[in-house]
N, C-alpha and C positions, 0 to 999 in steps of 0.2 A: 504494499499499499504506499502511496506517496506520503511523505513526511507532512504533517499538518499539526498545528497547535490546537485545532479545534477538537474538543472531545466528542467522540461519536457514541451514542447511547443505544443500548439493546434492550428491548422488552421481550420477555418470553411468555408464551401463551400455552396454557393447557386447558382444553375442554374437559370438563369432569361429569362422569355419569356413573354412579354406583361402582367405583373401581375396587379391584383387589387392593387391599390396604398395603400389602407388602411390595407390590408392583408400583403403586402410586408413590409410596414413601421413597423409593429408589429413584423414581422420575423427578421428584421435587428436589431430592438432595442433589442430582446431577445438574440441575439448573443453577442451584445456589453455589455450587462448589467450582464453577468456571474459572479457568485461570485468567480470562477476560471477564470480570464480573458483569452480571446483568444489572440494569437500572431497577428493574422490577420483574416479579413473576405475577402475571395476571391469571388467575384462576376463575373459571366461569362454571359454576354448578348448573348443569342443564336440566333442572327439575327432578334431580335425584336425591337420594338420602344425604344427609350431613355427617354420616359417621367418619368420613375422611378426615374431618377437622381434628380427629384425635391424634393423627400422625404428623400434623403440620408442625414444623419447627417454629420457635419463636424467632421470626426474622422479619424486620420491618419492611424489607423488600416485597413481601407477599401482600397482594391485593386480592380479596375474594369477594365475588359477585354470584348472585343466584338469579335465575330466571325460569320461566316455564319451559317444560320440554319441547324443543323444535328440532332437534338433531345437531350433529356436530358443525354443520355448516353455519347455521344461524348462531351457534355459541361462539364460533370463532369470529364472525362478523361483529358480534356484540363486544367481544374481548379487544378487537383491533381498535374500536371506537374509544375505549378506555385506556389505550397504551400512550405513554408519554415519550417512549423512546423513538429514535429516529429510524432504527431498523426493527424488524419483528421476526422472532424466531418461534417456530411451532414444534410442539412436543406432544405425542399421544400419551395418555394417562398411564399405559402399561409398558412404554418404551422408556429409554434413557440415552443420555449423551455421554460420551468420553469427556474427560476434564478440559481437553484443549479445542473442543468443537468450535466454539465462537472465536477463539484465537486464530485458528487455522482458516476459518472461513472469511473473517475480517481482513485477513492478510491477502485474499483473493482479489480484493476491490482495488482497483488501480488509483482511484481517486476518493478520499474519505468523503463520505456523504452522497456518493454517486447514487442514484435511483437504479437499482438492479435487483437480480435475484441470485443467490449463491446456493448451490446444491453440493451434496457429498455422497460418497457410498455408505452402506450400512452393513453391519454384522447381523446375523439372524441367530436367535435362541429359541428353544422350546419353553414350555410353561415351567419347566424346573430351572431354567437358566443355563441349560447346555447348549453350546454352540452347534449349529447344525452345518457342519463343514461343507458337504456336498452342495447343499442350497446356497450357502454363502458364496462359494466359488462360482456357481452358475449365475447368480444375479449380479455379482460383482464383474464378472466377464462381460455381462450385457451393458452394465454401466459404463465400464472403461471403454467398450467399442463404440458407444454413442455419445460420450460426454466430451465432445469437441465444440467449442464455441461457435465456429463457423457453420456447424451442422447440427447443433443442438435443437433448434426448433423443428427441423425436418424429422430427426430421430424421435423427438417427443410426440410429433403428429403420428408417427408409425405406431408407437406404443409408449406408455407411460414407464419410464425407468427412474422416476424420482420418488422416494419413499417419503411419506407424509411427515416423519419426524427429522427430516434433514433441511428443509429450506429456511434460508435467511433472506428477508425481503425488505426493501425500503418501504417506509409507510406510505410515501408518496405514490408508489406504484398502484396502490389499491385505489387511490383517488382517480386514476386514469382508466385502469383495467377493471374496476368494479370489485365487489366483495364475492365471496363464495356463494355458489348457486346451489340452493337446496333442492331444486327440482332435478338435479342430475346426481344426487347422492346415490351411491358411495363413489361416484367418479368426480365429486365436486373439487377435489385436489388436483386431478388431471386436467379438467376443464380450467381451472384457474391458472396452472402453469402454461397452459396453450395461449390463454388470453394475454398473459403477461408477455409472452414472445411475440405474438402477433401484434401487440401495441408497440413493439420496437424497443422494449427494455433488454439490456445485455442480461444473459444467462451465463454466469461463471460457474464452471463445474470443477470443484476440487477432486483431484484424482490420485492422491498420495497414499491414502488408506481410509478405512472406515471411521467415521466420526460420531456415529450414532448406532444404537442397537435396536432392532425391531423384534419384538416378541410374537412368536407364532403360537397361537393357542385355539381352541374350539370356537371361540367367540369372534374370531377375526372376521371382518366383513368379507375378505377376499375368498373365504371358503365357500360362499354362497354365489355359486357359479352363475346361476340362472339370472339372479337379480343384477350381479356385476355385468354380465353381457348385455342386458337390456338397458342399463345406465350408460354403458359405453357408446351404445348406438344413439342415445339421447345426445351425449355430447357431440358425437361427429355430426349428427343432423343439425344441431344448433349451430356449431362453428361453420358448417357449410353456407349458412345463411349470411355470414358475416366475414369470413376470411377472404383476403383480396389477393394474397400471394398465390400465384397459380399452381406452384409445385405442392404448396401446403394443401390447397383445395383438392387436388388430384389424389394426394395421399389419402387424405381423410375420406374421399369418395371411394377409393379402393378398399380401404379398410372397412368401410360401412358395408360394402358388398360381402367382403369375407365374413363379417360379423353376421350378416343375414343368413349366410350358409351355415355358420356355427349354430344359430338359433334353430335352424331346421333340424340339425344333429340333436338337439335336446328332445325333439319329437321322437326321433328314432330311439333315443335312450329311455324314454318314457313309454315305450312300446306303442306309440301312436303311428304305426307304420303307414296307413292310408294317407294321413296328413302329411307325413314326411315326404312321400312320393309326390304328393299334389304340389308341394312348394319347392322341392329341392331342384328340379329341372329348370323351373323359371329363373331361379337364383343362380344356378350353374351357368346358364347361357350368358348372364351378364358378366359373371367372373371370367369366363373363357375369353370373352371379348376384352375385359381388362388386361388379361395375360399378353395380348398381342399389342396393346396400346403402349406408345412412348409417353411415359409420364414426366420426362424432362428431369429425372432424379439423377444423383450420383450413382455410379455404376455399382457401388457397394450396396446401397439400399435397394435399388432396382433388382439386384440379384436375390436379395432377402425376400422381397415381396414376390417375385416370380417362383422362387422355391416354395413359399408358403401356399401360393395359389395352386401350383401343380401338386403338392401333397394333399391339399383339401379336395381337389377334384378327384384324384384317385380313391381317396378315402370315401367320398360321397357315392361314387359309382359302384364301389365294393359294397357299401351298405344299402344302396338302392336293390342290388340283387339279393342280398341276404335279407332284406326286409320281407320278400315274398314267402321265403322259407320260415322265418320266424312267425309271420302272421298265420301261415297255414298250420304250424305247430301249435299255436295258441288256440286256433279254432278246433283242432282235433282234440286238444285236451279238455276244451270246454265241453265238446259234444260227448267226449267219453265220461264226463262226470254225470 
């Protein structure tokens, strides 16, 4: 960061809703023990129990607010309005930061006080706190592949590689890009990151090491695949109405068609074979057309998309044929009863 006598302040935000106390206590401690101290920790209780108060330390930097339950996006928007810091850092209630998280991210900003977003990699642990090494390697490889400033927005439009407990964002960014959109939960974070990039703000991606820890357990939103896929489609359709960059639009459009086919596959998995066959070829025709279109992307990203489309087409055709067999077997089983 460029030398500056001006002090840059950071507010941390945690949206709280009936947290596991041991996880929440660790999250709070990780914020308050940063090597670059936070100005404040803003906690917003989103209509849940107040029992978490029992594990809060006596620290004057903690500000606690309560509101009716409206979901994490609305809680974050409420918290942003309360923040006094120039930059805002987000942390989920069951995750935590490494001690130098803010220090390393602030050092990524070329000019102190620049309106921008800074991201970083994560480590993954299970509910017992054990590191999941195979998953860590996989998600970090994706991050390192995509986290280049000149390509960050395009790669972000292709898929979200930013975990919600990593971003550091200048407060002024939200005044231009808008707040978190509750209508696209649980992809409200991905929607926000894309709008920040589309608004022209720099996205600086720290690449040295993980600075946050994401906890994987049964209640994680990402385990609810059906809802996640539908909300992803809502984000893509929403941004297609506003995105002006041609390559970003084409990428969002291609991904939307891919996601339509993936939604068809949910019908197959639910044994709705007739409905699966009804929709799959309509969506496959569009997808095959996309396969032959020049999207004007970098060769690396174009290769990823073409591989994804090709694999999905083969999988769809195989399942189309198998659907007749499984449907016939279901009918025979039902008639036999």
